[in-house]
N, C-alpha and C positions, 0 to 999 in steps of 0.2 A: 456457405452463404457470408459467413464472416470473413472467410479466406477472400472471397470475390470482392467483398467490400474495401479490405484492406489493400488488395491489389489495385483496385480502382483509385483509392486514395492516393497510393504511391505513384500510380500512372499520372494522376491529374496534378501531382505536386503539392497535394494537400497533407500537412503533417497533422498528427493527432497525439495527445498525451494520453497514455493508457495509465491506470491506477487501479490498485485494489482497496477496498473498504477495510479500516480497522475501527472496531467498536470497541470503545473503552468500557471500563467497569462501571462507569455513571451513565452510560447510554450515549454518549458524544460519538460521532462516526467521523472519521478522518480518512482522507483520500492519500494514500501513500504511493508514490512514483514507482512504476514497476521497473524502471532503469535503476534506481536507488536500490531497490530489494534485490534485484539480480546481482549487483555489483558487490554487495557487502556479504560476509560470511553470516550464517544462520544466527550465531552467538551475537554479533554486532547488531543485527536486526532485531533481536529480542530484546537487547538493552535498550536500543533506540525507542521501540514501541513502549517498553515498561517506563521510560522516562517521559514520555509523550503522556502515557496515561496518569503519572504522579502529577504533571504540569496542568492537565485537565481537570482530574478529579481529587488530587490531594492524598492519593494513596497508590501504593504499587499494587499491581494486579498478582492474584496468587498463582496465575499461569497464563500462557499465551497459546492459543490453539491455532494451528495453521492448517488450512484446508487445501 
C-alpha cells in the first residue's frame, strides 16, 4: 500500500518530505529529514541529535537509541 502511494505521488509529480521523529530527553519531538539522516555517518547523526537535545532540554542525553 505504501509503495503504491509513493509511486502514485511520483507519477503525479507530487513531492513529499519524509522524516523520522526524534524524541528528546525532556519529551519534545523533532522531525529529522530522512535525506539528511541517510547522507551522514551514524557518528555525525548521533552528535547532531545530542546537540539538538542539549539545545532543547539543556542537557546531553545519556544515549541515543536507533530503531
